[in-house]
C-alpha positions as CSV (number, residue, x, y, z in Angstrom):
1,M,-5.2,66.0,171.9
2,N,-6.1,67.6,168.7
3,A,-8.8,66.3,166.2
4,P,-7.1,65.6,162.9
5,D,-7.9,68.2,160.5
6,T,-10.8,66.9,158.2
7,S,-11.2,70.2,155.9
8,S,-10.7,70.1,152.3
9,P,-7.3,72.0,151.4
10,L,-9.5,74.5,149.5
11,S,-10.9,75.5,152.9
12,R,-7.8,74.9,154.6
13,W,-5.8,77.6,152.0
14,R,-9.2,79.8,152.6
15,R,-8.6,80.2,156.0
16,G,-5.4,80.1,156.2
17,A,-5.8,83.1,154.1
18,G,-7.8,84.9,155.6
19,W,-10.3,85.3,153.5
20,T,-14.2,84.4,153.7
21,L,-15.8,82.9,151.8
22,Q,-17.6,85.8,150.2
23,E,-14.4,86.9,149.0
24,V,-13.4,83.7,147.4
25,A,-17.0,83.7,145.6
26,D,-16.0,87.0,144.5
27,V,-13.0,86.3,143.1
28,V,-13.6,83.2,141.4
29,G,-17.0,84.3,140.0
30,C,-19.8,82.0,142.0
31,S,-21.8,82.0,144.7
32,T,-20.5,81.7,147.9
33,A,-22.7,78.4,148.5
34,M,-21.0,77.2,145.9
35,I,-17.6,77.2,147.6
36,S,-18.7,76.2,150.9
37,R,-20.1,73.5,148.8
38,L,-16.6,72.8,147.3
39,E,-15.5,72.8,150.6
40,R,-17.6,70.1,152.5
41,G,-17.3,68.2,149.8
42,Q,-21.3,68.5,148.6
43,R,-20.0,69.4,145.0
44,N,-16.8,68.8,142.7
45,A,-14.9,70.9,140.7
46,S,-14.2,70.5,136.9
47,P,-11.2,70.4,136.2
48,K,-11.7,73.8,134.3
49,L,-13.2,75.0,137.5
50,R,-9.9,73.7,139.2
51,I,-7.6,75.8,137.4
52,A,-10.0,78.9,136.5
53,M,-10.5,79.1,140.4
54,A,-6.4,78.7,141.4
55,R,-5.2,81.3,138.6
56,R,-7.9,84.1,139.4
57,L,-6.5,83.2,143.1
58,G,-2.8,82.9,142.5
59,V,-2.1,79.6,143.3
60,A,-1.3,76.3,142.8
61,V,-4.1,74.3,142.0
62,G,-2.9,71.5,144.7
63,D,-3.4,74.4,146.7
64,L,-6.9,73.7,147.1
65,F,-7.6,70.9,145.7
66,E,-6.9,67.2,146.2
67,V,-4.6,66.0,143.0
68,E,-4.3,62.7,141.6
69,P,-0.9,62.4,140.7
70,L,-0.5,61.4,136.6
71,E,-0.2,57.5,135.9
72,D,3.1,56.8,134.2
73,D,2.6,55.2,130.8
74,G,6.1,54.1,130.2
75,G,6.2,57.3,127.5
76,K,3.8,56.1,124.9
């Protein structure tokens, strides 16, 4: 029986796309250490960084990070 995949969405996307940490870091404009820490949950990306990363990689933010649904404010 296979163990459940507990890796981050960023890690799953990167591996599924066949990208290395270095390739992602080069496109995103940060260090491989930062990408690794994001994947392992040791760092949190700001909303601005999440959007920038997704745009530069050509994917949706939800492909890279867990996204909390917005609460319905009842139209207020």
